[in-house]
C-alpha positions, -999 to +999 in steps of 0.1 A: +000+000+000+016+033-011+023+058+017+005+085-003-026+064-006-027+057+032-021+094+039-051+101+016-072+076+036-063+092+069-071+126+055-104+115+040-115+098+072-105+127+094-122+152+072-154+132+069-157+127+107-146+161+116-171+178+093-200+187+115-186+168+145-197+196+168-232+193+154-235+156+163-259+154+192-249+139+225-260+103+234-294+103+251-297+066+258-274+037+254-287+002+264-282-035+257-304-065+259-299-102+254-319-123+229-317-161+228-327-180+197-333-217+203-320-237+173-342-264+156-312-288+157-280-286+178-249-274+160-221-297+170-186-284+161-162-310+174-167-308+212-185-275+209-223-282+212-246-252+204-283-256+212-291-219+212-275-187+200-274-158+224-271-123+209-264-089+225-284-062+208-272-026+214-292+005+209-277+040+209-301+070+207-288+104+201-305+135+216-323+143+184-339+108+183-315+092+158-312+056+168-284+032+158-282-006+165-258-034+163-259-071+173-235-099+178-231-134+193-224-132+230-211-168+232-229-173+264-211-144+282-229-114+299-222-089+271-255-070+276-251-068+313-215-055+309-227-028+285-254-016+308-234-017+340-198-009+329-197+008+295-229+028+290-224+057+314-187+065+307-192+061+270-221+086+271-199+110+291-169+108+268-188+108+235-179+140+215-196+133+182-166+112+169-169+075+176-132+069+168-120+095+193-145+081+218-133+045+214-097+057+219-106+078+249-126+051+268-100+024+260-073+046+275-094+053+306-106+017+311-082-005+293-080-031+320-116-042+320-123-035+283-094-050+264-106-086+261-135-110+264-171-101+269-162-064+277-145-060+244-175-076+227-197-051+244-176-021+235-173-033+199-210-034+195-215-001+212-190+014+188-208-001+158-242+011+170-228+046+175-215+047+140-249+036+129-266+063+149-242+090+136-247+080+100-285+080+105-283+114+120-265+125+088-291+107+067-264+085+050-249+050+051-220+043+074-197+041+043-209+075+031-204+089+066-167+082+060-167+099+026-164+065+009-184+045-016-195+008-014-171-016-029-179-050-044-167-079-023-166-116-031-196-133-015-190-166+001-218-189+014-215-207+047-231-241+040-233-276+056-251-267+088-259-285+110-225-303+108-243-336+115-255-335+079-237-361+058-219-357+024-250-367+005-267-335+018-239-312+007-241-310-031-276-296-034-267-267-010-235-259-029-256-257-061-283-236-044-257-212-029-239-207-062-272-202-080-280-175-054-248-156-063-221-171-041-186-172-056-174-198-031-186-219-001-173-227+033-181-258+054-177-263+091-160-293+107-181-324+106-191-347+134-157-364+131-126-361+109-138-388+084-171-370+079-153-336+076-133-350+047-163-367+030-183-335+032-155-314+018-150-340-010-187-338-018-185-300-021-154-301-042-169-328-065-196-304-077-168-284-094-190-253-092-168-230-070-139-228-046-144-246-012-130-237+022-134-252+057-136-240+092-121-266+116-137-247+145-109-251+171-112-289+169-076-299+165-047-300+190-016-304+168-005-294+134-002-331+124-038-338+135-051-308+115-031-318+085-045-353+084-080-339+082-074-318+050-042-331+034-045-335-004-077-314-006-076-285-031-092-260-007-094-222-010-083-220+026-084-237+060-094-217+091-093-218+129-079-253+134-068-246+170-080-227+200-069-191+205-033-188+217-019-216+195+006-195+176+033-223+175+008-248+162-004-224+135+032-217+123+038-255+120+005-262+103+012-234+078+045-251+071+028-284+063-001-270+043+000-263+006-032-242+007-038-209+025-042-208+063-065-183+081-075-178+117-089-151+140-127-159+146-135-149+182-100-138+190-115-113+213-085-094+226-063-065+215-034-087+204-054-097+174-045-093+146-010-082+155+000-116+170-007-133+137+009-106+115+041-103+136+047-141+137+039-148+101+015-175+112-012-169+086-018-164+049-051-145+055-067-127+084-101-136+099-116-103+112-148-097+132-156-061+140-184-072+164-159-085+190-125-070+180-130-033+186-158-023+163-154-001+132-133+024+151-105-001+159-105-013+123-100+022+111-072+028+137-055-004+124-061+003+088-026+014+079-010-015+099-032-041+083-029-027+048+009-027+051+008-064+062-003-072+026-027-099+041-062-102+027-092-103+050-119-129+053-147-114+073-165-135+099-203-135+091-224-104+099-224-096+062-245-063+064-220-048+089-188-062+074-196-052+038-195-016+049-165-020+072-146-036+043-156-008+020-140+017+043-107+000+048-077-004+024-069-040+031-082-062+003-112-084+011-110-120+001-145-129+013-177-116+030-198-144+044-235-150+040-259-176+053-294-185+043-325-184+064-328-217+082-290-224+083-285-216+120-251-200+113-261-165+123-298-170+130-306-133+139-291-121+106-310-149+089-342-137+105-335-102+093-329-114+058-361-136+059-381-106+071-366-084+044-375-109+017-411-108+031-412-070+027-398-057+061-372-035+044-346-012+060-345+025+054-312+025+035-293+045+062-266+035+086-257-002+083-290-007+065-302-031+092-338-035+105-333-055+137-366-071+148-379-064+182-380-100+194-389-115+228-359-124+250-364-160+241-374-170+206-370-198+181-346-196+152-359-203+117-362-240+109-342-255+081-333-265+055-314-235+044-333-214+018-310-200-007-325-176-032-309-151-056-322-122-035-300-131-006-266-122-021-281-092-039-294-074-008 
């Protein structure tokens, strides 16, 4: 990335945010709530058994009534409670109309409790909801709020959920996803290593698109992970080990002849630096909903661009499409799932409602988050891929 281009990026962003900064109203209300969606079938990723998906939904209301929202998986942690008890009041006090400056200020004031885990998830979602509110106050999208334009990003479909589905069930969904506009598909780890390979072989056998896999932290050693995927012509392999396994990633990358990626739910401020500085990966997995929101991504823009690593964004397509359009790092993939897949069931519900006529207003992150009861049921399968999904 040329220094002149990065300087131009900094100038554009600073100018866009500074323009009218003093006219951005203060935050009137900032609150979070938890929504639990029971899944029609358990999702079993190795030893990780998921029977429901818990989401934190954040709402930021400015003094003029402009409201912004964001949501993300809470992974069973008290994200909503932390936002309400730890983050909301100091964030409202610090907020000066510039979410990036506010993120930096609150992190410096409260770095000990906010730099990892559920607290960083909460602050990330507050940041995204605030960017949403500011853009809606301006009457523009979040990308336009930064003086940018939407970019086209490769759209990858997450298929093969629940992972208990056998290889005979894979080909039809690959075909449906490609027909809907996906340029590639990603499958999660199967019920066991043998099924994982068979499912991947079934997807590859269609010959319709590139195929990647998420090993979902199921392996312990590089040799074990290599045995699962050796010889398969995959677009990439991701997240074979639990967070903190830098040595194993370096060794696995040495063994692999396809790209290696990692970073899902690395909810701490050493991500992505730990991967970049150790040369552990070929591609970064980034998730703005738990790794510092849009503001941290902007603050890391020059560093990530200079690393020359492409980014594969972790679900939340509506949010990550716009975040990726603001940054300079090249995007390898933005992920989508279909209603009924149980990958990101709240986003799938939003898409399903949109297809039924519950449209967004075209502002902010262009999301219309439904006002659901605290406990609801996710959409039942099978996944329903239609051409409208990847065109929204």
